[in-house]
C-alpha positions in Angstrom: 121.8 152.6 160.5 121.5 156.3 159.7 123.7 155.8 156.6 121.3 153.2 155.2 118.3 155.4 155.8 120.0 158.5 154.3 120.8 156.5 151.1 117.3 155.3 150.9 116.0 158.9 151.3 118.4 160.2 148.7 117.2 157.6 146.2 113.6 158.6 146.8 114.3 162.3 146.5 116.3 161.9 143.3 113.5 159.8 141.7 111.0 162.5 142.7 113.1 165.3 141.2 113.6 163.4 137.9 109.8 162.8 137.6 109.2 166.5 138.4 111.7 167.7 135.7 109.8 165.7 133.1 106.5 166.9 134.4 107.7 170.5 134.4 108.2 170.3 130.6 104.6 169.2 130.2 103.4 172.0 132.5 105.4 174.5 130.4 103.7 173.2 127.3 100.3 173.8 128.9 101.3 177.3 130.1 103.0 178.5 126.9 101.8 178.5 123.3 104.6 178.8 120.8 104.1 181.2 117.8 106.3 179.6 115.1 105.7 181.5 111.9 107.9 184.5 112.6 110.4 186.8 111.0 112.6 188.8 113.4 114.0 192.3 113.1 117.7 191.9 113.8 120.7 194.2 114.5 123.0 195.4 111.8 126.0 197.7 112.2 128.0 200.0 110.1 130.9 202.4 110.6 129.1 204.7 113.0 126.2 203.0 114.6 123.8 200.1 114.9 120.2 199.7 113.7 117.5 197.2 114.3 116.1 195.2 117.2 117.2 193.1 120.2 116.0 191.7 123.5 117.8 190.9 126.7 119.4 187.4 126.9 116.3 186.0 128.7 113.8 187.7 126.4 111.2 190.5 127.0 107.7 189.9 128.4 104.7 192.2 127.9 100.9 192.4 127.9 99.4 192.1 124.4 97.5 195.2 123.1 96.0 194.9 119.6 96.5 198.2 117.7 94.1 198.7 114.8 93.7 202.5 115.0 95.3 205.6 116.5 92.7 205.3 119.3 94.5 202.1 120.4 97.8 203.9 120.5 96.3 206.7 122.5 94.8 204.2 125.0 98.3 202.7 125.6 99.8 206.1 126.2 97.0 207.1 128.6 97.1 203.8 130.6 100.9 203.2 130.5 101.1 202.8 134.2 98.4 200.1 134.6 99.8 196.9 133.2 103.0 198.0 131.5 105.1 196.9 129.8 102.9 196.2 126.8 103.7 194.4 123.6 101.5 195.9 120.8 100.1 193.7 118.0 100.2 196.1 115.1 98.1 195.8 111.9 100.3 196.6 108.9 98.4 199.9 108.4 99.3 201.0 112.0 102.9 199.9 112.0 104.3 203.4 111.6 107.5 205.1 112.6 105.7 207.9 114.6 103.6 205.4 116.7 106.5 203.1 117.3 109.0 205.7 118.3 106.5 207.4 120.8 105.8 204.1 122.5 109.5 203.1 122.6 110.6 206.5 123.9 108.0 206.6 126.6 109.1 203.1 127.7 105.5 201.8 127.4 106.4 198.8 125.4 109.0 196.0 125.7 108.6 194.6 122.2 106.2 194.6 119.3 104.5 192.2 116.9 103.4 193.1 113.4 100.8 191.2 111.4 101.9 190.2 107.9 99.1 188.1 106.5 95.3 188.3 106.0 93.3 191.5 106.0 95.3 193.0 108.9 98.5 192.4 107.0 97.7 194.0 103.7 100.0 196.6 102.2 99.0 200.2 103.2 97.4 201.8 100.2 99.4 205.0 100.8 102.6 203.0 100.5 105.3 201.9 102.9 109.1 202.2 102.4 111.2 201.8 105.6 114.4 203.1 104.0 115.6 206.7 103.5 114.0 209.1 101.0 117.4 209.5 99.4 118.7 205.9 99.3 122.5 205.2 99.4 123.4 208.8 98.6 126.6 208.7 100.7 128.1 205.9 98.7 127.0 206.9 95.2 128.9 209.2 92.8 127.1 212.4 93.9 128.2 212.3 97.6 129.4 215.8 98.5 128.2 217.3 95.2 126.2 220.4 96.1 124.2 220.3 92.9 123.3 216.7 92.6 124.0 215.2 96.0 121.5 214.7 98.9 118.7 214.3 96.2 118.7 218.1 95.7 117.3 217.6 92.2 115.0 214.6 92.8 113.8 213.0 96.0 113.8 209.5 94.6 112.0 207.7 97.4 109.5 210.3 98.4 107.7 208.0 100.9 110.8 206.7 102.6 110.4 206.9 106.4 113.8 205.5 107.5 112.3 203.0 109.9 114.9 200.3 108.9 117.7 202.6 110.0 116.6 203.2 113.6 117.8 201.4 116.7 114.9 200.3 118.9 116.4 198.3 121.8 113.4 196.0 121.9 112.5 192.8 120.0 110.1 193.2 117.0 108.7 190.2 115.0 106.5 189.9 111.9 103.8 187.2 112.1 102.5 185.5 108.9 100.5 182.4 109.9 96.9 183.4 110.0 95.9 180.7 112.5 98.5 181.9 115.0 97.5 185.5 114.4 93.9 184.6 115.1 94.9 182.8 118.3 96.7 185.9 119.5 93.8 188.2 118.7 91.4 185.8 120.4 93.6 185.7 123.5 93.6 189.5 123.5 89.9 189.9 123.1 89.1 187.2 125.7 91.4 188.8 128.3 92.7 192.2 127.5 90.3 194.2 125.4 89.2 197.3 127.2 85.4 197.6 127.8 84.3 201.2 127.3 87.9 202.3 127.7 88.3 200.6 131.1 91.5 198.8 132.2 91.0 195.0 132.0 91.6 192.8 135.1 93.9 189.8 135.5 94.6 187.3 134.1 95.9 189.0 131.0 97.2 187.7 127.7 100.9 188.2 127.4 103.8 187.2 125.1 107.5 186.5 125.6 109.8 187.7 122.8 113.3 186.4 122.7 115.6 188.1 120.1 119.0 188.6 121.7 121.7 190.0 119.4 125.4 189.7 120.2 126.5 192.8 118.2 126.5 196.2 119.7 127.4 199.8 118.9 129.1 199.7 115.4 131.1 197.6 113.0 134.6 198.6 114.3 133.6 197.6 117.8 131.9 194.4 116.8 134.8 193.2 114.6 137.3 194.1 117.3 135.4 192.1 119.9 135.2 189.2 117.5 139.0 189.1 117.1 139.6 189.0 120.9 139.8 185.4 122.3 136.6 184.7 124.2 135.7 181.4 125.9 132.0 182.0 125.7 131.5 183.8 122.4 133.9 183.8 119.4 131.9 185.8 116.8 129.7 188.8 117.4 128.9 189.8 113.8 129.6 188.9 110.2 130.0 191.2 107.1 127.1 191.3 104.7 128.1 189.9 101.4 128.0 186.9 99.0 128.9 186.6 95.3 128.1 188.5 92.1 127.1 186.5 89.1 128.7 187.4 85.8 129.3 185.9 82.4 129.7 186.4 78.7 127.7 185.2 75.8 130.7 183.8 74.0 134.1 182.9 75.6 136.7 185.7 75.8 139.7 184.2 74.1 141.4 187.4 73.2 142.3 190.4 75.4 139.6 193.0 74.9 140.5 196.5 73.7 139.5 199.7 75.4 135.8 200.2 75.2 135.1 196.7 73.7 132.7 195.2 76.3 129.0 195.8 76.3 127.6 195.3 79.8 124.1 194.5 80.8 123.6 194.7 84.6 121.0 194.4 87.3 121.1 194.2 91.1 120.3 190.9 92.7 119.0 191.8 96.1 116.5 193.9 98.0 115.8 194.5 101.7 113.1 194.8 104.3 112.5 195.8 107.9 112.3 192.1 108.8 115.1 189.6 108.3 114.6 187.4 105.2 111.0 188.7 104.5 112.4 190.1 101.2 110.7 189.7 97.9 111.9 192.7 95.8 109.4 192.1 93.0 109.9 195.5 91.3 113.0 196.6 93.2 115.4 194.0 91.8 113.6 191.0 90.5 112.0 192.8 87.6 115.4 193.8 86.3 116.9 190.3 87.0 114.0 188.5 85.2 114.2 190.8 82.1 118.0 190.4 82.0 117.8 186.6 82.2 115.2 186.5 79.6 117.3 188.6 77.2 120.2 186.3 77.9 118.0 183.3 77.1 117.0 184.6 73.7 120.6 185.5 72.9 121.6 182.0 74.0 119.0 180.4 71.8 120.5 182.5 68.9 124.0 181.2 69.7 122.9 177.6 70.0 120.8 177.6 66.9 123.4 179.6 64.8 120.7 181.9 63.4 123.0 184.9 63.7 126.7 185.6 63.3 128.5 186.0 66.7 128.7 189.7 67.5 132.2 191.2 67.0 132.5 192.4 70.7 131.9 190.7 74.0 128.5 190.9 75.7 128.8 190.7 79.4 125.9 190.0 81.8 126.5 191.1 85.4 124.2 190.7 88.5 125.4 192.5 91.6 124.7 191.1 95.1 124.4 193.3 98.2 123.5 196.5 96.3 120.8 197.5 98.8 123.6 197.9 101.5 125.7 200.7 99.9 126.6 198.9 96.7 128.6 196.0 98.1 128.8 193.9 94.9 129.4 196.7 92.4 132.0 198.4 94.6 133.9 195.1 95.0 133.9 194.4 91.3 135.3 197.9 90.6 137.8 197.5 93.4 139.0 194.2 91.9 139.2 195.6 88.4 141.3 198.5 89.6 143.6 196.0 91.4 144.1 193.8 88.4 142.3 191.0 90.2 139.2 190.5 88.0 138.4 187.8 87.2 139.9 185.9 90.0 139.5 182.6 88.1 141.5 183.8 85.2 142.6 182.0 82.0 145.0 182.6 79.2 144.0 184.8 76.3 145.7 186.0 73.1 147.4 189.4 73.3 149.6 190.9 70.7 151.0 187.6 69.4 151.4 186.1 72.8 149.3 184.8 75.7 148.6 186.4 79.1 146.1 186.0 82.0 142.8 187.7 81.3 142.3 190.8 83.4 139.4 193.1 82.9 139.3 196.8 83.8 136.6 199.5 83.8 138.3 201.0 80.8 137.4 197.8 78.8 133.7 198.8 79.1 132.3 200.4 76.0 128.6 200.6 77.0 126.8 200.0 80.3 123.1 199.3 80.4 121.5 198.7 83.8 118.0 197.4 84.4 116.8 198.9 87.7 113.1 199.0 88.7 111.4 198.3 85.4 108.2 196.3 86.1 105.5 198.8 87.2 103.0 201.0 85.3 102.0 201.1 81.7 104.2 204.0 80.7 107.5 204.1 78.9 110.9 202.8 80.0 112.9 205.8 81.2 116.5 206.2 80.3 118.6 207.9 82.9 122.2 209.2 82.3 124.8 211.0 84.3 125.1 214.8 83.7 128.6 215.0 85.0 130.3 212.5 82.8 128.3 213.7 79.8 130.1 217.0 80.0 132.9 215.2 78.2 132.1 215.3 74.4 133.1 211.7 73.6 131.0 210.3 76.5 128.0 212.4 75.6 128.1 211.2 72.0 128.3 207.6 73.0 125.4 208.0 75.5 123.4 209.6 72.7 124.2 206.6 70.4 123.3 204.2 73.2 119.9 205.9 73.7 119.3 205.9 70.0 119.8 202.1 69.8 117.5 201.5 72.8 114.9 203.8 71.3 115.0 202.0 67.9 114.9 198.5 69.6 111.8 199.5 71.6 109.8 200.9 68.6 108.1 197.6 67.9 107.1 197.2 71.6 104.4 198.8 73.7 107.1 200.0 76.1 109.1 202.7 74.3 112.3 204.0 75.7 112.3 207.7 76.5 114.9 210.0 77.9 114.3 210.9 81.5 116.0 214.3 81.3 116.4 215.8 77.8 118.3 218.8 79.2 120.8 216.6 81.1 119.9 218.3 84.4 118.8 215.2 86.3 121.3 212.9 88.0 121.2 209.1 88.0 118.8 207.3 90.4 120.3 204.9 93.0 122.1 202.4 90.7 125.2 200.1 90.5 126.4 202.2 87.6 127.2 205.0 90.0 130.0 203.0 91.5 131.6 202.4 88.1 131.3 206.2 87.3 132.7 207.0 90.7 135.9 205.2 89.6 135.9 206.0 85.8 133.8 208.8 84.4 134.6 207.8 80.8 132.1 204.9 80.8 129.0 205.7 78.7 125.9 204.2 80.2 122.2 204.4 80.8 120.0 203.2 83.7 116.5 202.0 82.6 113.6 202.4 85.1 109.8 202.5 85.3 110.0 206.0 86.8 111.0 209.3 85.3 111.6 211.1 88.6 110.5 209.7 92.0 110.0 205.9 92.3 106.8 204.4 91.0 107.3 201.6 93.6 105.5 202.8 96.8 106.9 199.7 98.6 110.6 200.1 97.8 112.8 197.9 100.0 109.9 196.7 102.1 108.1 193.4 102.7 105.2 194.6 100.5 107.2 194.6 97.2 105.8 191.2 96.3 103.7 189.5 93.7 100.6 191.3 94.9 102.4 194.6 94.3 102.8 193.6 90.7 99.3 192.0 90.6 100.2 188.5 89.8 97.6 185.9 88.7 98.0 182.2 87.8 97.6 180.7 84.4 98.7 177.4 82.8 100.2 176.7 79.4 99.8 173.5 77.3 102.7 171.9 79.1 100.9 172.1 82.4 103.5 174.5 83.8 102.3 177.2 86.0 103.2 180.7 85.1 102.0 184.3 85.6 100.5 186.4 82.9 99.5 190.0 83.4 100.6 193.5 82.6 103.8 193.0 84.6 104.9 189.9 82.6 104.0 191.6 79.3 105.9 194.7 80.2 109.0 192.6 81.2 108.8 190.8 77.9 109.0 194.1 76.0 111.9 195.2 78.2 113.8 192.0 77.6 113.2 192.3 73.8 114.6 195.8 73.8 117.6 194.8 75.8 118.5 191.7 73.8 118.3 193.5 70.4 120.2 196.5 71.7 123.0 194.4 73.2 123.5 192.5 69.9 123.5 195.7 67.8 126.0 197.5 70.1 128.3 194.5 70.2 128.1 194.1 66.4 129.3 197.6 65.6 125.8 198.9 65.0 124.5 196.1 62.8 121.2 194.7 64.2 120.3 191.0 64.0 118.9 189.9 60.7 115.7 188.7 62.4 114.4 190.6 65.4 115.1 188.7 68.6 111.9 187.9 70.5 111.5 186.7 74.1 108.7 184.1 74.8 106.3 185.6 77.3 105.8 182.1 78.8 109.5 182.3 79.9 108.9 185.5 81.7 105.8 184.1 83.3 107.7 181.0 84.5 110.5 183.1 85.9 108.0 185.4 87.7 106.2 182.4 89.2 109.4 180.7 90.3 110.7 184.0 91.8 107.6 184.9 93.8 105.9 181.7 94.6 107.8 178.4 94.4 111.5 177.9 93.9 111.1 174.2 93.3 109.3 174.9 90.0 110.1 173.0 86.8 112.1 175.8 85.2 114.5 176.1 88.2 114.9 172.3 88.4 116.0 172.3 84.7 119.1 174.3 85.7 120.2 171.8 88.4 121.2 168.2 88.5 118.5 165.8 89.8 119.8 165.7 93.3 120.2 169.5 93.8 116.9 170.2 92.1 115.1 168.2 94.8 116.5 170.4 97.5 115.0 173.7 96.1 112.5 175.2 98.6 108.8 175.1 98.0 108.5 178.8 98.6 109.9 182.0 97.2 113.6 182.5 97.9 114.5 185.5 100.1 116.3 188.3 98.1 118.2 189.5 101.2 122.0 189.3 100.6 122.7 187.8 104.1 126.2 187.2 105.4 129.3 185.9 103.6 129.5 182.7 105.8 126.5 180.9 104.2 125.6 179.9 100.7 122.9 182.2 99.2 120.4 180.1 97.3 119.3 183.0 95.1 122.8 183.5 93.9 123.3 179.9 93.0 119.9 179.7 91.2 120.8 182.9 89.2 124.2 181.5 88.3 122.8 178.2 87.1 120.0 179.9 85.1 122.4 182.3 83.3 124.7 179.3 82.5 121.7 177.3 81.3 120.3 180.1 79.2 123.6 181.2 77.6 125.6 177.9 77.4 125.7 175.1 74.9 123.7 172.0 75.9 125.7 168.8 75.4 123.8 165.5 75.2 126.4 163.5 77.1 127.1 164.2 80.8 129.9 161.7 81.2 132.7 164.3 81.2 131.3 167.6 82.5 134.3 169.3 84.2 135.1 173.0 84.0 138.3 174.1 82.2 139.9 177.3 81.0 137.2 179.9 80.4 134.5 177.2 80.2 132.1 176.4 83.1 130.5 173.0 82.7 127.7 171.8 85.0 125.3 168.8 84.9 121.7 169.8 84.5 118.4 168.1 84.1 117.4 170.4 81.2 114.0 170.2 79.6 114.4 166.6 78.2 111.4 164.3 78.7 113.6 161.2 79.6 114.9 162.7 82.8 118.5 162.2 81.6 121.0 164.9 82.7 122.8 167.0 80.1 125.9 169.1 80.4 125.7 172.9 80.1 128.9 174.4 78.7 129.1 178.2 79.0 131.1 181.1 80.4 129.4 182.1 83.6 131.2 182.7 86.9 131.0 183.9 90.4 133.0 186.9 91.8 133.3 188.0 95.4 130.7 190.5 96.6 132.1 191.5 100.0 133.0 195.1 100.7 136.7 196.0 100.3 136.4 197.7 103.7 136.7 194.3 105.4 139.8 193.2 103.3 141.4 196.6 104.0 140.3 196.4 107.7 139.0 199.9 107.3 135.8 199.3 109.3 135.1 203.1 109.6 135.4 203.6 105.8 133.3 206.3 104.1 134.3 204.9 100.7 133.0 201.4 101.0 130.1 199.7 102.7 130.7 198.6 106.3 127.5 196.8 107.0 127.6 193.7 109.2 124.9 191.5 110.7 124.7 190.5 114.3 125.2 186.9 115.4 122.3 185.4 117.4 121.5 182.2 119.2 119.1 179.6 117.7 116.5 180.3 120.4 114.7 183.2 118.7 111.1 182.7 119.8 107.6 184.1 120.5 105.5 182.5 123.2 102.0 183.4 124.3 100.6 182.8 127.8 98.3 184.1 130.5 99.9 186.3 133.2 98.3 186.6 136.7 98.1 189.6 138.9 101.2 190.8 140.8 99.4 190.0 144.1 98.8 186.4 143.0 102.3 186.1 141.7 103.5 187.3 145.2 101.3 184.7 146.9 102.6 182.0 144.6 106.2 183.0 145.3 105.6 183.2 149.1 103.9 179.8 149.0 106.9 178.4 147.1 109.3 179.8 149.6 107.3 178.4 152.5 107.1 175.0 150.9 110.9 175.1 150.3 111.6 176.0 153.9 109.2 173.4 155.1 111.0 170.8 152.9 114.3 171.7 154.5 112.9 171.4 158.0 111.2 168.1 157.1 114.5 166.7 155.6 116.4 167.9 158.7 113.9 166.3 161.0 113.9 163.0 159.1 117.7 163.0 159.1 117.8 163.5 162.9 115.1 160.9 163.6 116.1 158.4 160.9 117.0 155.7 163.4 113.5 155.9 164.9 111.5 156.4 161.6 113.3 153.7 159.5 113.4 150.3 161.2 115.9 148.0 159.5 114.9 144.5 158.4 115.7 141.6 160.8 119.3 140.6 160.6 120.6 143.8 159.0 121.4 145.3 162.4 123.4 142.3 163.4 125.3 142.4 160.1 126.2 146.1 160.6 127.3 145.4 164.2 129.5 142.6 163.0 131.1 144.8 160.3 131.8 147.5 162.8 
């Protein structure tokens, strides 16, 4: 009889627990309010240390304190023993290295939130750049040079505070949804705001931040741990990297001679304190847009047959991962020196025979790099390297290159001027430095919007966006949205200068019969697509119908990310360069790549929605640091940056927290109830035969069975 009653009791308790588990989820939903529009600060590692942010596995909890001024920071320091730990909600103006480090070092805070949106999220007028004041100096060509190294001549990023390269040991998130930000501020003001400087009473508004990172210490340690078999965690970090995009205007069917190739280059990425909150409007996008526009006008010339093909190859190159110690450019140079570039080789004519095409740095005759070119109304500054120019031949070619740029810019409102007429100033941070580090015989110029220190006050920050370049909407007759302002007009002039210079240099100094001119509408469309909506009409033209529909309805992040995932920005750039420089074939029935030719089905700009086939010579090349191939994770020659792996449970949750006394009472009550439940179950078990009376006939059946 006791067995029957125990089974009955077990069923009742199981049903009760199942009901409670479902109810507990509903209770959690009422207690916590999820903040969904977030960008985390994550951990990255290099050869020597780690940078960034992390929480414990279970997350960090703290009382919200809204920081709008230094007085709010001082209040936290003064009252750090009252309700600590705190989690400050910073306005963008108050998110400073000094304030953050003081609060972290004094162990007053267990995390931080930063407003990125609305009036409290506006860019500080004084500027904000969370990287070093001498960016990437250790991996450029002047490392160790007493005259030019360590920015001894020019402090390029004067306002750089180095925040991105600190390790904080707490979770930090950026918030960008104004409704969620307002809810947090209201929660603070209703519960936490000090009255006349007094300490508020419970209940208090609190948040839980979950941002656990698996990587720790440095890249050598992280990679070593990833290679050790582990039943719970196989990967702790991944190398930063992706693919470069490169191509030529016409197919290379003969082996180039020394100094034949004219290169136009730009970097394809930027960075920010927060993961994927990366716009890079002036930092990299300005150069990319101008280069693509120049490629378009040269492609139109090629398709229309308005000019003779230039005698030498024009090569477009866009480097990925440059913000992290020149990942893309260093890899291309490495592959060239190893006779491995391009990897997708094809046969070319060479001295009466054929051989696999292999390009080297010695094949480069001129190198033009577009860096930050979009700000201001002044000239375009031409920077050159004073060390390589000590060689007479290089110096003469650099002079010739400058002369051609100057002539090509005369008919524009953005003239090209020499940044250092006495050759005393080194190059700014640029991909060209990695080529010169390997081969100082390459004549080249880096074009920028600054003569000395950066014009961009928001270099490598989340504020280098469309507002930084003052974008405003306009529509053309085709109802396409584009941007039109001083930024787009400036980039139009830059693209015109580049296109005409490239053709002239590749044509042995003979300019085009008719000056090449970029349509400003094209620049405006590219700017709109880059900073606002990637699913714009122009981007869709460079994809097939299916892939075009998958483009995001927001701007694409310009962060390089890790080499295990496809980078949408890289794919878009590749397709645009192919679309702009390739032939457009009406039929799309056979559209397969072969030899030097890349063929890809695209929608194009036809009105009948029929796909066409773009046929050009545009390719990908690996943009992963050679350090990871060589397994030299403590390298000082190549980038060693890796990004931590994390779980999919990164989160920010808001809730009200009660006093410690009330929490203690609740805990004690729970313990008492649990003990009482055990006693009750034990009593029921002992007295089951008296409490539970079996139905008539069951007792006789049980006796008969026994």
